[in-house]
N, C-alpha and C positions, 0 to 999 in steps of 0.2 A: 107542487108539493105543499102539503098543509103542515104547519109547525105550531106546536103548543109550547109556550115559554112559562116556566115556573121560576119566579124570582120575586122576592119580597121588597127589594129596593127599586123604587121607581126609576131612578137615574140609570141604574145598572140594566134594568129591563129595556129602557129606551135605547141605550147603547147597543144592546144585543140585537134589537130590532133593526137598527141602522146598519150594523155589520152584516146581518143576514141579507138584507136587501141589496147591499153592495156585492156580496158574494154570489147570491143567486136572485136576480131581479124577478124571477118567476115564482119565488117562494111566497106563500100566503100565510101570514101570521094570524091564526084563527082566534087566539086568545093569549093574554098574559095573566097569570094567576099568582097570588102571593101567599096562599095558605094551603096546608094539607087538606083541611076540611073542604074548602071550596074546590080544590082539584078533584077530590074523590066524587063530590057531587056533580061536577062538570063532566067527568069521564063516564059517570053512570047514565047520563041522559043525552050525550052527544056522540056522534061517530068519532072514533079515535083518529088522531092525526097520523101522518106518515112518519113524523119524527118529533121527539120531545127534547127540548133544552131545559135541563133541570138543575137549579142551584140546590146544593145539598141542604143548606140551612134555610128554612122558610119561617114565616112569622110565628107559626104555632107548632113547629116541630121540624123533622127532617123529611125531605122528599122521598126517601126510601120507604117511609111509612105508607105512602100512596101505593107503591107496588106490592106491599104486603096486604093491602086492603082491597085493591081493584086489580083484576087480571088485565094486564096491558101487554099486548103482543106486538109492540112497535119498538124500534131502536131508541136509545136514549143517549144523549151526550150530557154527562154530568159536569157541573161547574162547582168548584170548591175552593176554600182558602186553606186546605190541608197542606202539609209539608210537601215540597216539590219532590223529594226523594221517594217518599211513599207513593206519590203520584206516578212515578215512572213504573213502579211495579204493577199498578193497576192497569196501565195502558196496554199490557200484554193481552188481556182478556176482555177488553171493553170496546164499544163503538168509539168512545174517547172519553177522556177525563181531563178537564181543563182547569188550570190554576187561575184564581182571581188576582189581579184584574185580567180579564180575558184579552189575549193578544189576537188581533184579527187574522194574522197569518196562521196561528194555531187553529183557530176556528175554521178557517178555510181548509186546512189539512184534514180536520175532522169531517167536514162535509165531503171531501174527496173520498175519505174512507167509507163514509156512509153510502155514497154513490156506488162504490165498488162492491159493497155488500148487498145493496138493494136488489140486485139481480138474483140473489139467493136468500130469501127470507129466513130459511131454516138456520143459516149461518148467523144472520143478524140476531135472531132470538137466542141462539146458543151463547153468543158473546154477552148479551144482556143478562141472561140468567147467571152466568159465571161471575159477572161483575157484581150483581146484587148479592150473590152468595158470599163473596169476599167482603164487600163493603159493609154488609149487615153485621159482620163480626167486629166492626170497629167501634167498640165501646170504651168508655173511660177505663184506664188501668191505674190511674193515679190522680191526685189532686195537688195543685200548687197553692199553698195557703200562706198568708202573711202572718208573721208573729213578731211583733215589735219592729225592729229594723231589718229583719231577715225574712227569707222565704224558706218554707219547709215543704218537703215532698211527703205526701201521705199516700201510701199504697192502698189500692181499693180494698184489699183484705183487712186493712186496719180500720175501715169505716164501721162504726157500730150502728149509727143511724143518722139521718138528716132531718132537721126540724125547721119549719118556718115559724118565725116569731115576729109578729107585726110585718114589717117590710123587709126583714132580714132573714137569711137562711144560714143555719149553723150546722157544721159538721162535728159530730161527736165520735171520738175514736174509742177503740176497745180498751185503751189505757186511761179513759176518762178525760182526755183533753178535748177542748172546744175551740173551734175556729169559725170565723165568718167566711162564707162562700159567696163569691161574686156571680151568682146565678139564681134563678128561680127554681122552685120544685118542678114546675111544668117543664122548664128547660132541661133540668137534670133527669127527669123521667125518660126523656128521649135519648139521653146520652149514657145511661146506665144499662148494663146487661139485664134484660127482663127475666132471665132465668135465675139471676142472683138477687135482684132487688124488686120490691113491690111497693107501689104507692098505696099506703094504708088508708090515708084520708087526705084532706086538704093540708094537714100540718106535718105529716110524717112520710118518709120513705125509709124502708128498712131492708137489710139483707136477711136471708133465711136464718143464718146462725145467730142473729141477735134477738130472735123471738124466744122469750123465756117461758111464757105461759099463755094459753088461749082458753078463754072461758065463754060459755054461752051467756047471752044477755037478753034483755027484753026486746020484743018485736023482731026477732030473728037476727039481731046484731051479734057480733063477737067482740069480746073485750080482750085486749092484749096487754101483756107486760113485756117490756123490752129490757135487756141487760143495761145496766148503768143509767137507767132512766127512772126518775121519781114521779113522772106523770102517771096518775092512776085513772086517767080518762082518755085512753087511746082505744077507739072503737073502729071496727069494720062495719060499714053500713050493710043493711040487708041486701041492697042491690049489688054490692061488691063481694058478698060472701062466696058465691059460686066461683068467681074468678080467683078469689083468694085460695079456696080449697084446691082448685086445679093447679095453681102455682105451687102450693105446698107439696102436692103429689108429684111435681116435676113435669106436668103436661103443658 
């Protein structure tokens, strides 16, 4: 059996390899990859493995993006740091879904489940597709932000826009409040619902209802005005205009 491991932490990847070798000494680990981009490139030029062990969070995004970009007709065992109670719900329609740190007994049970499904590939694929459909809907619904000596909860509907300024990222609310977010725009782009939010440029992510005005600009660019924002230099590059228009139309 050929196995591909997607894991951006070297130590965690090494531990997974050791566990797999103890559980099934005949298993062949064909590669361990740490990013979405490298995984897509690898799957595009190599024969697909029999099984994939995939951490949800990779160095440049979430592993679910791989399956949105590359057609993969093999079972996947997902690994995540998500809440254990949510985890139980996903187990119903998945090959398996393991909580970090991975327990070897649980990984062994996941392999047993894989072996039982292996004789019927159609069932395995159906489980995978159901899992992907469910997990792909797990986008941020709120932010937890610091304000002086307290924590505040900001519902996703209260976000006016997100702006990167030097090395910091700020969340601006529809009420004009401003908070520092402990994440990058690259990371947030993968965690926000793409039907609701769009990465305008290197500096801004905005929801649909915060766009106040759109104007044509030089060289095929678009110029935007956002609600509660005084920045008059927010542009959509010519290369992103097509995707932006599709997003506006809901496609």
